[in-house]
N, C-alpha and C positions, 0 to 999 in steps of 0.2 A: 529569536530566543532572548535577546537583550531586553525585549519589551515584556517578557513573561516573568523573568526572575530578576532580582536586584543585581547591580553591577558586581558586587562581591561574590554572589553565588555564580554568576556567569564566569568570573575569573576562576573560581574553584572547579567549575565544570570543564573549563579549558585544561586545567591541571589534570583532572581525571582522564580526560580524553588523551592527553599527551602520554601519560603513564600507561594507560590501558593498551595503546597500540605500539608501544615501544618494546622491542624484543629483549633489551638489556637495560640494567639500571642506568640512570642518567645522573650526571653530576648536578648537585643541587643548584649551583650558581648558573649553570646552563638552563635549568628548568625556569629559574626566576627570569632570566633574559627572554626566554621564549614566550612566557605568559605575561611578560611586561609588568613585573612588580619587583619590589625589593626582597632580599632574603628574609628580612624580619617579617614582612607581610606573608611571604611563602610559608614560613614557620607557623604563623598564626592560622593560615588556611589549612595546613596539614592537621593542626590540633583540632580545629573545628570539624573537619571532615572525619577524622578518626573518632571523635566523640559523637558525631551525628550518625554515621553509618554503623549498623550492627557489625561486629567484627567478622561474622561469617559472611556478610555481604561484600564488604570491601574494606581494605586496610592498607594505608601507605606505610611502607617500611623504609627506614634509613640505615644504611651501613656504609662505612668509609666515605661519608659525605655524598653518597649516591642514593637516589630514590627509586623505589619500585612499588608497584601496586599488586596486592594479592587479592584475588577474588576466587569464588568457587566456580566450578564448571557450569553451574546453572545461571550465572550472572553474565550479561553482556552490557555493552555501553548504553544501549537503549534503556535497559532496566535502571541503570544509574541515573540517566536523564529523567526517566519517569519519576524516580524518587525525588529528584531535585524540584521538578515542577509541582509535584503533589504536596510538597512542604512549603510552597511559595504562598504569599498572601493573596496573590491573584487567584490561585486555585481555591484556597479556602473560602475566599469571599464569593467566588463564582458558584461554588458548591452550595453555600448558604442561600444564595439568591435562587439557584435552580431548585432547591428543596422548598422554596416558598416560605422561608422563615420570617421574612419581612421585619428584620431587626433594625434598630436605629444604630447610628455610629457608636454611641456610648455602650449599647448592649453588645454589639459585635466585638468591640475592643475589650470589654470585660470578659466575654465568653472565651476569647482567644488570648487572654493574658497579654494584651498589648496596650501601652499607654495611648491616650488620645492624641498626644503630639506625634508619636511615632506612627500612629494609624493614619493621621492626615498626610504624612509624607508618603505612606504606602498608597493612599487614595489617589494622590497626584500621579503616581506611576501607573496605577490601574486606569485612571482617566485618559492618560496619554495613549495607552495601548488600545483602549476601547474606541477612542476617537479615530484612530487609524482604521478601525473596522466599522466606522460609521455607526457606532453605538454610544450611548450615554449612560453614565451611572447616576441614578437618582439617589439622593442621600436620605430621604425621609418618606418611607423607609428605604433601606438599601435595595435597589432594583435596577436591573439592566434594561434599558429601553432602546427601541429602534425597530427596524424592519424585522418581522417575525422570522423570515428565512435567514437573515443575518444572525439573529439571536440563536436560532437552533444550530446553525453552523458553528458559531462560536463555542457553544457548550459541547457539541460533538467533537470538535477538533481538540479542545482542551482535554476532555475526558479520554479520548483515544490516545493522546500522547502520554497519559499517565498510566496506561496499561503497559505491562502486566502488574506493576507494583500495587496499584490501588485495588485491583480485582474489579468485580462487577459492582457498579455504584448505584444502579437504579433498581432497588429491590422490589418495588411494587409491580415491576414487569419482569417476571422471571425469565432468565436466558434459556434454560433447557426446556422448560415445560410450556413456554409461550413463543418467544421470538425465534428460537432455533427451529422449532417446528414449521413456522412460516417460511423461514429461509430455505429449508429443505424443499418445500413445495415450490418456492420461487426458482430454485436451482433446476428442478425437474422441468418446469414449464419453459424456462428461458434457455436451458441447455448450457448452463455455466456451473462452475464449481468454486466454492469458497473453502480454502483450507481451514483447519481448526483454529489457526491463529488469525487469519484475515477475516473470518466471519464475525469475529468480535467487533471489528470496525463497523460493518454493516449493521450488526445488532445494536451497537451503541447509537448509531444514527436513528434507527427505528425507535429505540427506547426513549431517546431525547424528544422525538416528535410526539410519542404517546403521552409522555409526562406533560409536555406543554399543552397538548389538547385537553388532557384531564384537568389542567389548571385554568382552562378557559381561553388559552391563547391560540387562535386559529390563524391560518394563512389567508391573507387578503390579497388575492391575485387579481390583476387587471383582466378584463375580458380577453385581451390579446394573449396574455400569458396562459390563461386557463385553456383557451382554444389550442394553443401550441402544445401544452402538456397533454391535453386530451388526445391530440393527434398521435403523439408518441405512445400513449397508453393503448390506443387502438392498434397502432402498428405492431406492437408486441402481443396483441391479442390478450391483453392483461385482464380483460373482463372475466376470464376463466380461472384466474389465480384465486385461491381460497384465502381470504383475509380473516376467517372466523376465529382463529387462535388469537389474533391481535384484538379483534373486536370484543371477544369474551373477556379478555384481561382489561380492556378499556371500559367495558360496561356500556358501550353504545356503538352504533354503526359509524363507520368511517365515511365521511362525505367524499364525493368524487375527487375534489381537489387534493385532499389528504392522501387518497390512494395514488394519485398521480405522483405526489411528492415521494411517497415511500418507494415507488418503483424507480424513480430517477436517482434516489439517494444510493442505489446500489453502486453507482459509479464512484462513490466516496471510498469504497474499499477495493482492494485488488482481488481479481478473480481470474480463473482460466476458463477457456472455452472447451466444451466437451467435444466439439467437432468443428471442422473447417467451414461447414455450411453456415454455422452460427456466426463465425467470424465474417464471412462474406455478407451475411444479413446485416451485421453491424455496420459494414461499410455502406450498404444500400441505405441504411437508416441515416448515416451521416450525410450522404449525398442529398437525401430528401429533406431532412430537418435541421441539420447542422453543417451545411455546406461550407461555412466560413472556416471551419477547422481543417478542411481537406487541403487547401493550398499550402498552409504553413507546415502541415504534417508531411506532405509530399516534398516540400523544399528541404525539410530536415533530413528526409530519407536519402536525398541526393548525396549526402556526406558519406553514406555507407553502402549505397545500393550496388556498387561495383564489387563490393567485398562480401556481400551476403546473397546467397542464391535465391532464397524465398523470403521476402520482406512482409508477407501478409500479417503474420503474428506481431511483428514489430510495429507495423502501421496501425493495427487495431489497438495495440497497447498505448501508443502515443495518443490516439484519439480518445481512448477511455480516460487517460490521465487529464487531458485538457477538458473533458466533460465536467469534471468537478468544479471548474470555474463558472459553471452555469449558476451556482448557488449563491454567488456573492456579488454585491454591487461594486465593492472596492476590495480588491483581493489581498490586502495586507493581512487578511484573516488566515491565509495559508502560512502556517507557522513552520519555518524550517528550523528544526531543533538540532541539526547536526551538520550544518553547512561548513563548519570549521574542521570537520573530521575527514581524514582519509581512511575509511574503514575497509574498503574492499578492492577497488579496481585499479589496475595500472592505467596510465594515461595512453590508452590505445587510440584515441581520437582527439583531435585538437578542439578543446572546448570553445576557443575563440570563434571557430566556424559556426558553432551553434548560436553563440551570442550575436554574431553578425546577422544571422537570419532572423532571430527574434527582434532585433532592433529595426530591421526592415519593415516589420509588420506593426510595431507597437503604436504608431501614430494613426493607424487606420481605425475607424469607428468600431468594427467588430472585434478589435483586439486590445481594448482598453485595459484589460487585466494584465497585459504583458509587462508594462513598464514597472509596476511595483513588485512584480513577481519574476522578473527576468532571471535573476541569479538562481532562484529556487528551481525554475523550470529548466534552465540550462544544466544545472547540476543533475537533475533527474534524468534528462535525455542523455547527458554525457555518460552517466553510469549505465543506463540501459544499453546504449551503443557499445560500451566497453564489454559488458557481459555478453552481448550478442556476438561480438567479434571473437571473444575468447572461446565461445562454444561452437562457432561456425564449423571448425574442422570436424567436430563430432557429428554435427547434424548432416554434413556432407557424406558421411559414411553410409553404406547400404544397410538399412535396417530391415531385418527379416523376421517374420512370425512363422514358427513351425507348428503345424497342426497334423495330428495323426488320429485316425479313427480307432487305433488300438490303445491310445492313451499316452500317459506321461513318459513312460520308459522308452517308448519308440521315438517320441519327440526328442528326448535327450540323446538317443542313439544317432538320429539324423544330424544333430548339432555336432557330435564328435566327428562324424564323417566329413562334414563341411569344414571343420577346423583343421583337418588334415591338409587342406589346400589354401585356406584363407585365415589370416590372423585377425585379431580385434582391431587392427589398423585399417582393415578393409570392410569387415562385416560385423555388425552388432545384432545380437538376438533380442527380440522384444517379447515381453510377457503377455500383454493384454491385447486381445483382438478388438474389444470395444471398451476402452478404459473409461471409467466414470469421472475421473478427475481432470482430464485434458483430452485434446484431440488425439486421434490415433497416430502413433509415431512410426509405424512400419511402412516401408516402401514396397515390400514384396511379401507374398505368402507362399510357402512351400508346404504341400500337403500330399499325403499318400492316397488321397481319394478326391474325386471331383467335389467341389463345394457348391452349395446353393448361392444365389446372388445376394450375399450378405454384406458385400463391400465392393467398392469400385477399384480396389487395389489389385494389381496383376497377380494371378495365381499360377504357379508351376506345379503340375501334378507329377510327383515322383513315384518311383518304385520303392519297395522295401525288401531287401536293402537297395540303395540307389545304384544305378548303372551308369555307364560312360555317357550315354545320351543325356541323362539328367544333369551331370556336371557340366556338360558342354553348353546346355541351355543357360545354366547359371553363369557360366563363364562369359557369355556374350553380354549379359546384363551388367556384370561386374566391370568388364572392359569399357562399356559405354559410360558407366558411372565415373570411372577413373579418368577418362578422356575429358569429361566435362568439369573436372576439378579446377 
């Protein structure tokens, strides 16, 4: 984050972070100590922030020499971070280059109301950041140069971090009428689901690639890389995915290597699997094509495997996260914009254990990305483990789907009868038999009629109303579940 915005803006972001997650007003002197500045600098920062942010977005209040932050219910810290990034010179310069404006230093400085001397200072900051990403800023005209995959990843990552504040930035490739249509087809084919918020990430990656292709910037892959990408493409049977929405917007056919890239870029966004079969298929894929990621993932899972009954989803989530490092040669491009923030999880697992495992692998050839991204990856895995452990007690409960041939009212009646014997601390009722957004959550189905073979989950066929024998059968399953806790 320090490489994206100036030091003064980074200090102000630390101030916002502190105030956002503090439950009570903080004494001003304590705030200055925590963010490491003088009270006079703190006062100046408060004045800048209050004049910069619209009052309805965020406003720092002072009362009795104590500070607090007021925001609306529609604003979170990520939104404030996106605002800070999108107003930085790096972002404004990157957007200008991405749009192909090809301006000179003088023209850019004049258009953005910046003096040439100030702009040269900003250019030095931008150069430093780009150099860590193995990219170069050409000054005549202003243009980012380097490996095409790195350039695309740079634009994608920067733009995704500016959402939702900036909104959709790539207007010539419409989100709803073009890219989202493709993503829906992709979801159906691969059996995954992007939420309404996470699909923007994948859509941004797609749109960045389409814009670069339109501008004449194509991916130059080695024969070895292209064969590897083609094998992945074939494994997922991606030949049957319909790319016509994207090609119509682009105005030309997508060459095979670009199709391979669009498929692999799905790993840049978070998604859920519609069924466990797809998760297992993902594991087979890693064993065949990305076996280097399995040992480190399995090592990390040893930290929690005695505390979590089923680690399949956790394992696949880590593998998918590590997959995004395929896209970069030197991974300082992974921008961690909130590593100084404690936003969510208590310290349920020792982060040092995670760091120790990462350090063990980082000197090996297949794990070169670990050294420069060790802290980012450790923070992600630590948060993931913490969330998994916090929800484990819920997932260990018996989840039951009720089905009645007579309809909803009878299903609700069966639930009330079961509740006479078992509380929510033992049994949870599930709504969907075949959910579209994630894999099925139920462990057992209770029905008042035999069912066709629509699932491999055990089915108890009950009477209506239920009789003693029905509850006895359920009792055996509950008892077995409780014994295994």
